[in-house]
C-alpha positions in Angstrom: 5.3 6.1 37.0 7.1 7.4 40.1 5.8 11.0 39.9 4.1 12.4 43.0 0.4 12.6 42.6 -2.8 13.4 44.4 -5.7 11.0 43.9 -9.3 11.6 44.9 -12.9 11.5 43.9 -15.1 14.3 42.4 -18.8 13.9 43.3 -21.2 15.3 40.7 -24.8 15.0 39.7 -25.5 12.3 37.2 -27.8 14.7 35.3 -27.4 18.4 36.2 -30.8 19.2 34.7 -32.6 17.0 37.2 -32.8 18.5 40.7 -33.4 15.0 42.1 -30.5 13.4 40.2 -28.4 10.8 41.9 -24.7 11.5 42.5 -21.8 9.8 40.8 -18.2 9.7 41.8 -15.4 10.4 39.3 -11.7 9.6 40.0 -9.3 12.5 39.7 -5.5 12.3 39.5 -3.2 15.3 39.8 0.4 14.8 38.9 2.3 17.6 40.7 4.7 20.0 38.8 8.3 19.3 39.7 9.5 22.9 39.4 9.0 26.0 41.6 6.2 28.5 40.8 4.2 26.2 38.3 2.2 27.8 35.5 -1.4 27.0 34.6 -2.1 23.3 35.0 -2.8 21.0 32.0 -6.0 19.0 31.9 -5.7 15.9 29.7 -8.6 14.8 27.5 -8.1 11.3 26.0 -9.9 10.2 22.8 -12.1 7.2 22.2 -15.0 7.5 22.6 -15.6 4.8 25.2 -12.0 4.9 26.5 -10.4 5.8 29.8 -9.0 9.2 30.6 -6.8 8.0 33.4 -3.8 6.9 31.5 -1.3 9.5 30.2 2.3 8.1 29.9 3.5 11.4 28.4 2.5 13.4 31.4 6.1 13.6 32.6 7.1 15.6 29.5 5.0 18.5 30.9 5.5 18.5 34.6 8.5 20.7 34.8 6.2 23.8 34.9 2.7 22.4 35.1 0.5 20.2 37.2 -1.1 17.5 35.0 -4.7 16.6 35.9 -6.7 13.6 34.7 -10.5 13.7 35.4 -12.2 10.3 34.9 -14.9 10.3 32.2 -18.5 9.8 33.3 -19.8 6.5 32.1 -16.2 5.0 31.7 -14.7 5.1 35.1 -15.9 5.9 38.6 -19.0 4.8 40.4 -21.2 4.2 37.3 -19.9 2.6 34.2 -22.1 2.1 31.1 -20.9 -1.4 30.2 -23.0 -3.1 27.4 -22.2 -6.8 27.5 -25.2 -7.1 25.1 -23.2 -5.4 22.4 -20.0 -7.5 23.1 -22.1 -10.7 22.9 -23.6 -9.6 19.6 -20.2 -8.9 18.0 -18.8 -12.2 19.3 -21.6 -14.5 17.9 -21.6 -13.6 14.3 -19.9 -14.9 11.1 -18.8 -11.3 10.1 -19.0 -8.3 12.4 -20.4 -6.1 9.6 -22.7 -8.6 8.0 -26.4 -7.9 8.0 -27.1 -10.4 10.8 -24.3 -8.9 12.9 -25.6 -5.4 12.5 -29.1 -6.5 13.4 -27.8 -8.1 16.6 -25.5 -5.2 17.4 -28.5 -2.8 17.0 -30.6 -5.0 19.3 -27.6 -5.1 21.7 -27.5 -1.3 22.0 -31.3 -1.2 22.4 -31.4 -3.9 25.1 -28.4 -2.2 26.9 -30.2 1.1 26.9 -33.3 -0.4 28.3 -31.5 -2.3 31.0 -29.4 0.7 32.1 -32.6 2.8 32.3 -34.4 0.2 34.3 -31.5 0.0 36.7 -31.8 3.8 37.4 -29.2 5.2 35.0 -30.2 8.6 33.6 -28.7 8.3 30.1 -29.5 11.9 29.3 -26.8 13.0 31.7 -24.0 11.3 29.8 -23.4 14.1 27.3 -20.2 15.9 26.3 -21.7 19.1 27.8 -22.0 17.5 31.2 -18.5 16.0 30.9 -17.3 19.6 30.4 -19.3 20.5 33.6 -17.3 17.8 35.4 -14.0 19.3 34.2 -15.1 22.8 35.2 -16.1 21.5 38.7 -12.7 19.8 39.0 -11.0 23.1 38.0 -12.9 25.0 40.7 -12.4 22.3 43.4 -8.7 22.2 42.8 -8.5 26.0 43.1 -7.2 26.8 39.6 -8.2 30.1 38.1 -7.4 29.1 34.5 -6.2 25.8 33.0 -4.6 24.5 29.8 -6.2 21.7 27.8 -4.4 19.0 25.9 -6.8 16.8 23.9 -6.5 14.1 21.3 -8.8 12.6 18.7 -12.4 12.4 20.1 -11.2 14.2 23.2 -10.8 17.3 21.1 -14.6 17.5 20.8 -14.7 17.9 24.5 -12.1 20.6 24.4 -14.1 22.5 21.8 -17.2 22.5 23.8 -15.2 23.6 26.9 -13.8 26.5 25.0 -17.3 27.5 23.7 -19.0 27.3 27.1 -16.2 28.5 29.5 -13.7 30.5 27.6 -12.6 32.5 30.7 -11.5 29.2 32.4 -9.1 28.3 29.6 -5.6 29.7 29.1 -4.5 27.7 26.1 -5.7 24.6 24.3 -3.7 22.1 22.2 -5.7 19.7 20.1 -3.9 16.7 18.5 -5.9 15.1 15.7 -8.9 17.5 15.9 -12.4 16.0 15.2 -14.8 18.8 14.1 -18.6 18.4 14.7 -20.3 15.9 12.4 -17.2 13.7 11.8 -17.6 10.7 14.0 -18.4 9.0 10.7 -15.6 8.9 8.1 -15.8 10.4 4.7 -15.0 7.7 2.1 -13.9 10.2 -0.5 -11.3 11.6 1.9 -10.2 8.1 2.8 -9.7 7.2 -0.8 -7.7 10.4 -1.4 -5.5 9.4 1.5 -4.9 6.0 -0.2 -4.0 7.9 -3.4 -1.5 9.9 -1.4 0.0 6.7 -0.1 0.3 5.5 -3.7 2.4 8.5 -4.5 4.6 7.8 -1.4 4.8 4.1 -2.5 6.3 5.2 -5.9 9.0 7.0 -4.0 9.9 3.9 -1.9 12.0 1.3 -3.7 10.6 -1.7 -1.8 7.0 -0.7 -2.2 7.4 0.4 -5.8 8.8 -3.0 -6.6 5.6 -4.7 -5.5 3.0 -2.5 -7.3 2.8 0.3 -9.9 -0.3 1.8 -8.1 -1.0 0.9 -4.5 -4.5 2.3 -4.4 -5.5 0.6 -7.7 -4.2 -2.8 -6.6 -6.1 -2.4 -3.3 -9.3 -1.5 -5.1 -8.9 -4.5 -7.4 -8.3 -6.8 -4.4 -11.3 -5.2 -2.6 -13.6 -5.9 -5.5 -12.7 -9.6 -5.5 -11.7 -10.2 -1.8 -11.0 -13.9 -1.2 -13.4 -15.7 1.0 -11.1 -18.3 2.4 -7.5 -19.2 3.1 -7.7 -22.9 2.4 -10.5 -24.2 4.7 -10.4 -21.1 6.9 -13.0 -18.4 6.5 -11.9 -14.8 5.8 -14.4 -12.4 7.2 -14.7 -9.5 4.7 -16.0 -6.9 7.2 -13.4 -7.7 9.8 -10.7 -7.2 7.3 -12.0 -3.9 6.1 -12.6 -2.5 9.6 -9.2 -3.7 10.8 -7.7 -2.1 7.8 -9.3 1.3 8.6 -8.2 1.2 12.3 -4.8 0.0 11.3 -4.2 2.9 8.9 -4.6 5.4 11.8 -0.9 5.1 12.9 2.4 4.4 11.1 4.6 3.5 14.1 5.9 -0.1 14.3 5.1 0.0 18.0 1.4 -0.3 17.1 2.0 -3.5 15.3 0.3 -5.6 14.1 -2.5 -3.1 13.4 -0.5 -0.3 11.9 -0.3 1.1 8.4 2.8 -0.7 7.1 1.4 -4.1 8.2 -2.0 -3.4 6.8 -0.6 -2.3 3.4 1.7 -5.3 3.3 -1.3 -7.7 3.9 -3.2 -6.1 1.0 -0.3 -6.4 -1.3 0.4 -10.0 -0.3 -3.3 -10.8 -0.9 -3.1 -9.1 -4.4 -0.2 -11.4 -5.1 -2.3 -14.5 -4.3 -1.6 -15.1 -0.6 -4.7 -14.1 1.5 -3.3 -15.5 4.7 -2.9 -12.0 6.2 -6.6 -11.3 5.6 -7.4 -14.4 7.7 -5.2 -13.2 10.5 -6.9 -9.8 10.4 -10.3 -11.7 10.6 -9.1 -13.4 13.8 -7.6 -10.3 15.3 -10.9 -8.4 14.7 -12.9 -11.1 16.5 -10.5 -11.0 19.5 -10.1 -7.2 19.8 -13.1 -5.3 18.6 -15.9 -6.5 21.0 -14.1 -5.4 24.2 -12.4 -2.4 22.7 -14.8 0.2 24.1 -17.2 0.9 27.0 -20.1 0.7 24.5 -22.7 2.5 26.5 -20.5 5.6 26.9 -19.4 5.3 23.3 -23.0 5.4 22.2 -23.9 8.4 24.5 -20.9 10.3 23.3 -21.4 9.5 19.7 -25.1 10.6 19.7 -23.9 14.2 19.4 -23.3 13.4 15.7 -26.6 11.5 15.3 -27.8 13.9 12.6 -24.6 13.4 10.6 -25.0 9.6 10.9 -28.6 9.9 9.6 -27.5 12.1 6.7 -24.6 9.7 5.7 -26.7 6.6 5.7 -29.8 8.3 4.1 -27.5 9.3 1.2 -26.6 5.7 0.7 -23.5 5.4 2.9 -20.3 4.3 1.2 -20.3 5.2 -2.6 -17.8 2.4 -3.5 -14.6 3.3 -1.7 -11.7 0.9 -1.2 -12.6 -0.1 2.4 -16.4 0.5 2.2 -18.6 1.1 5.2 -17.2 -1.6 7.4 -15.6 0.5 10.2 -18.5 2.9 10.4 -21.0 0.0 10.3 -19.2 -1.8 13.1 -19.3 1.2 15.4 -22.7 2.6 14.5 -24.6 -0.7 14.1 -25.0 0.0 10.4 -26.3 3.4 11.1 -29.1 2.2 13.4 -27.5 3.7 16.6 -29.7 6.9 16.6 -32.8 4.7 16.4 -32.0 2.6 19.5 -30.0 4.9 21.8 -31.5 8.0 23.5 -30.0 11.4 22.6 -29.3 13.9 25.3 -31.0 17.3 24.9 -27.6 18.8 25.7 -26.3 17.7 22.2 -28.5 20.1 20.2 -26.4 23.2 20.8 -23.1 21.7 19.8 -23.6 20.0 16.4 -21.9 22.9 14.5 -18.6 24.5 15.0 -18.7 27.8 17.0 -16.4 30.7 17.2 -13.9 30.8 20.1 -11.3 33.3 21.0 -9.3 30.8 23.1 -5.7 30.5 22.0 -5.7 27.1 20.3 -3.0 25.0 18.6 -4.2 22.3 16.3 -1.7 19.5 15.5 -2.4 17.3 12.5 -0.7 14.5 10.6 -0.9 14.6 6.8 -1.6 10.8 6.7 -4.1 10.7 9.6 -7.0 8.6 8.3 -9.4 9.1 11.3 -9.0 12.9 11.8 -7.8 14.3 8.5 -5.9 17.6 8.6 -8.1 19.2 6.0 -11.2 19.0 8.2 -9.6 21.1 10.9 -8.2 23.5 8.3 -11.6 24.0 6.6 -14.0 23.8 9.5 -12.3 24.8 12.7 -9.6 27.4 11.9 -12.0 29.8 10.4 -13.9 29.8 13.7 -10.6 30.5 15.7 -9.3 34.0 15.5 -6.5 33.0 17.9 -6.0 29.5 16.4 -3.0 28.0 14.5 -2.5 24.7 12.9 0.7 22.7 12.5 0.6 20.0 9.8 3.3 17.3 10.3 4.3 15.7 7.1 3.6 11.9 6.7 2.5 11.5 10.3 -0.7 9.6 11.2 -2.9 9.8 14.2 -2.0 10.9 17.8 0.3 8.0 18.6 2.6 9.1 15.8 2.8 12.5 17.2 3.8 11.3 20.7 6.2 8.5 19.6 7.9 9.2 16.3 9.8 12.4 17.4 9.2 12.8 21.1 11.6 15.6 21.8 10.2 17.7 19.0 6.7 17.0 20.3 7.7 18.0 23.8 9.3 21.2 22.6 6.2 22.1 20.5 3.6 21.5 23.3 5.6 23.0 26.1 6.6 26.1 24.1 3.0 26.8 23.3 1.7 26.3 26.9 4.6 28.2 28.4 4.9 31.3 26.2 2.3 30.9 23.4 5.0 30.2 20.8 4.4 27.7 18.0 7.9 26.1 17.5 7.8 23.1 15.2 11.5 23.5 14.2 12.5 20.4 16.1 10.7 18.1 13.6 12.6 16.6 10.8 10.9 15.3 7.6 9.1 12.1 8.5 9.3 9.5 5.7 6.5 7.0 5.7 7.9 3.5 6.5 6.6 0.8 4.2 8.9 -1.8 5.9 6.8 -4.0 8.1 9.6 -5.6 10.1 8.6 -8.9 11.7 6.2 -10.4 11.8 4.0 -9.6 8.8 0.3 -10.3 8.9 0.9 -13.3 6.7 3.5 -14.5 9.0 1.2 -14.0 12.0 -1.4 -16.2 10.2 1.1 -19.0 9.6 2.5 -18.8 13.1 -1.0 -18.8 14.6 -2.2 -21.7 12.6 1.0 -23.7 13.1 0.9 -23.1 16.9 -2.7 -24.0 17.2 -2.4 -27.1 15.0 0.8 -28.2 16.7 -0.8 -27.7 20.2 -3.9 -29.7 19.2 -1.7 -32.5 17.7 0.4 -32.6 20.9 -2.6 -33.0 23.1 -4.0 -35.8 20.9 -0.7 -37.6 20.8 -0.4 -37.3 24.6 -3.9 -38.7 25.2 -3.3 -41.5 22.8 0.0 -42.4 24.4 -1.5 -42.4 27.9 -4.4 -44.6 26.8 -2.2 -47.0 25.0 0.2 -47.2 28.0 -2.6 -48.1 30.4 -4.0 -50.7 28.0 -0.6 -52.3 27.6 0.7 -52.2 31.2 -2.4 -51.8 33.3 -1.7 -48.4 34.9 1.0 -45.8 35.6 3.1 -46.1 38.7 2.2 -43.9 41.7 4.8 -41.3 41.2 4.3 -41.1 37.5 0.5 -40.9 38.0 0.9 -37.9 40.4 3.2 -36.1 38.0 0.9 -36.7 35.0 -2.2 -35.5 36.9 -0.4 -32.3 37.9 1.6 -31.4 34.8 -0.2 -32.7 31.7 -3.3 -30.5 32.2 -1.5 -27.5 30.8 -0.7 -29.3 27.5 -4.1 -31.0 27.4 -6.1 -27.9 28.3 -4.4 -25.7 25.7 -4.4 -28.5 23.1 -8.0 -29.2 23.6 -8.8 -25.5 23.2 -6.6 -25.3 20.1 -8.5 -28.3 18.6 -11.8 -26.5 19.3 -10.3 -23.4 17.6 -9.6 -25.3 14.4 -13.1 -26.7 14.5 -14.6 -23.2 14.9 -12.4 -21.6 12.2 -13.4 -24.3 9.7 -17.0 -25.3 10.6 -18.5 -22.8 13.1 -17.2 -19.4 12.3 -19.9 -17.5 14.2 -18.5 -18.9 17.5 -16.1 -16.8 19.6 -13.0 -18.8 20.3 -12.4 -17.0 23.6 -15.9 -17.6 24.9 -17.0 -20.1 27.5 -19.0 -22.2 24.9 -15.7 -23.0 23.2 -13.1 -22.9 25.9 -14.8 -24.6 28.8 -16.0 -27.9 27.1 -12.8 -28.3 25.1 -10.4 -27.7 28.0 -12.6 -29.5 30.5 -13.0 -32.7 28.5 -9.4 -33.0 27.4 -8.1 -32.4 30.9 -10.6 -34.8 32.4 -9.6 -37.5 30.0 -5.9 -37.0 30.7 -6.4 -37.1 34.5 -8.6 -40.2 34.1 -5.9 -42.1 32.2 -3.3 -41.1 34.7 -5.5 -42.4 37.5 -7.2 -45.6 36.2 -6.0 -49.1 36.8 -7.1 -52.0 34.6 -7.6 -54.1 37.7 -10.5 -51.8 38.8 -13.9 -53.1 38.1 -15.8 -51.9 35.1 -18.1 -50.0 37.4 -15.3 -48.2 39.1 -13.6 -47.3 35.8 -16.9 -46.0 34.4 -17.5 -43.9 37.6 -14.0 -42.6 37.4 -14.3 -41.5 33.8 -17.6 -39.7 34.5 -16.4 -38.0 37.6 -13.1 -36.9 36.1 -14.8 -35.3 33.1 -17.7 -33.9 35.0 -15.4 -32.5 37.7 -13.1 -31.1 35.1 -16.0 -29.3 33.3 -17.3 -27.8 36.6 -13.8 -26.6 37.5 -13.2 -25.3 34.1 -16.4 -23.3 34.2 -15.6 -21.8 37.6 -12.0 -21.1 36.5 -13.1 -19.4 33.3 -15.3 -17.0 35.2 -12.6 -16.1 37.8 -10.8 -13.6 35.6 -11.0 -11.9 32.2 -9.1 -12.0 28.9 -6.7 -14.7 28.0 -5.6 -15.0 31.6 -8.8 -16.9 32.0 -7.2 -19.8 30.1 -4.8 -20.3 33.0 -7.5 -20.2 35.6 -9.7 -22.5 33.5 -6.9 -25.1 33.4 -6.2 -24.7 37.2 -9.9 -25.1 38.0 -10.4 -28.1 35.8 -7.2 -29.8 37.2 -8.2 -29.3 40.9 -11.8 -30.4 40.6 -11.1 -33.4 38.4 -8.4 -34.7 40.8 -10.6 -33.9 43.8 -13.5 -35.9 42.3 -11.2 -38.9 41.8 -9.8 -38.6 45.3 -13.3 -38.6 46.7 -14.1 -41.7 44.7 -10.9 -43.4 46.0 -11.8 -42.7 49.6 -15.5 -43.5 49.3 -15.0 -46.8 47.5 -11.7 -47.7 49.1 -10.4 -48.5 45.7 -7.6 -51.2 46.0 -4.3 -50.4 44.4 -1.4 -52.6 43.6 1.7 -51.8 45.5 4.2 -52.9 42.8 5.4 -50.3 40.4 3.9 -50.6 36.9 6.7 -50.3 34.5 
């Protein structure tokens, strides 16, 4: 926001074990304390893996007495980023992200990415959690701090653990939100099913939920065993639904909609009642969000610290028959093949088991946190922490719930611990799990999405049909109308053509990615080219001129669409695709007009 901050770059070796290592630059942001005589600074450690550490909207809650420092993660930000477009491409060109073919392609994507990065000079052995800790220690020393506080969340807590094991004298206090002990980057299906059983108990206490099912977990298990394959003609991708369900169960806040626990549970109950439309919406959302969710190379390098745990899990047969199955783990770990195709760092060997630490540590856990269950921290970390304490927040999920559901109580707890070492959770009131979805539900999203896409496609077809019929009946559009149509209709035609292609993909070609160039560029280019042609053409033109105009309009539109699509990323590329197609198609026809000196009638046409 508007807080005063210092921004700079920390230059470190890519691999500290190699005396000839290249240097990499990591961005550093220090948000200054607003009060006089600040106490120990707070270093933020975001989760992920494969996510940025440079965003911390809650920093202002702690800056009264503390500087807040964000050090960019190696491999995610800075001068060297471990992007893996090979993995993104594999996930975007498959019928189901956790199907056998998808997992084979994903595994090959990780392997090819590793080889490409290595050939380009990247030393993957340097991208370990231990060397990330070295980066943090270097930043602490460079900024002149004697001791620092750590506030970590989710996967970031693993970095905090290793920091406390290696440099305990550098740490004043540590707060870990959603702690992830060693060996738990793969979920335990038995714990996940116990959490669904707990949700069943909570459902019985909620009038709305209890009216829909006698046993939430049992109804989900029944639906899971006979998951519908289609909603009408539209394919439901089983693995996408299961993975999206797991990720959605992490948080309970409505702000995380549509992938939050209430919306996910509603979709499952709606499907059990015979309406699987919400599952189809989850399939589509999975296709759109999962591939670009992480910096996959850093995700893999980070995750390899638990490679032995991955091998044990899959060697034992993986999922034993839980409600959601292996889908989420398979998606992230290429079906367990990640340790086979991605190099491990020698640094990882020393940190695969929890160690004892005397650093003052507060662990904050939610009792309905599906990704970092409270019991793991209780059983595996606290016994190794003589100066550790754990606060379990009833009916809260993952880290977003802690920050957003009761922000003042969260601020009081964190600041009290950092300031004076007191654990004060008295500001929290009992948090009741919310089974109310609000709007829209996942089923509503499906119907809104399908209606919008079908309506947009129909509008484009009607517009093209009207333009062609008008020209055939009256010969051409008048000059002013022609200019207006060539400038304005491409938005409707471009989106409508793309929407028509989406409907085709969803029904006939489910392995295609609707946001990819193979779908977006031809569909937008052809529809815009046809529209501009009909706005330009005159029946008095010779057959040769009309044919040339049609070819040039479509070809120019396709070229411009391709250039526009590559000009930006995400769905903003739809706008640049339309703009590129419009400009080049009109330019091509203008050149034809000038080169052929195409005669035009001077009287208005209708």
